[in-house]
C-alpha positions, -999 to 999 in steps of 0.1 A, spaced: -785 176 -682 -807 158 -657 -801 138 -626 -823 115 -605 -842 131 -576 -823 110 -552 -788 121 -565 -765 135 -537 -731 148 -546 -715 136 -514 -725 100 -519 -731 96 -556 -703 117 -572 -675 90 -572 -658 74 -602 -672 100 -626 -653 103 -658 -655 126 -689 -672 106 -718 -649 122 -744 -613 121 -729 -618 97 -699 -605 122 -673 -619 117 -638 -642 146 -628 -645 156 -592 -672 175 -573 -649 205 -571 -645 206 -609 -683 209 -613 -686 235 -587 -657 256 -602 -671 253 -636 -706 264 -625 -692 293 -605 -671 305 -635 -701 304 -658 -723 324 -634 -696 349 -628 -692 355 -666 -730 358 -669 -731 384 -641 -702 403 -656 -719 404 -690 -752 415 -675 -734 444 -657 -715 455 -688 -748 456 -708 -766 475 -681 -740 501 -677 -730 503 -713 -725 539 -724 -727 552 -688 -691 559 -683 -685 530 -659 -659 503 -664 -657 469 -649 -623 452 -642 
């Protein structure tokens, strides 16, 4: 995904809709999705790092 260099969420992220289902997408939706993705990647990284070491992540 790419965006123009002059894109600013606060002024440009209005009336954005999903191309598949037509649901309106808000700035908070994007931030939440990105946060969840990063958290999962970090959890996976820790699991792989400590695999076999007797540690368990919740």
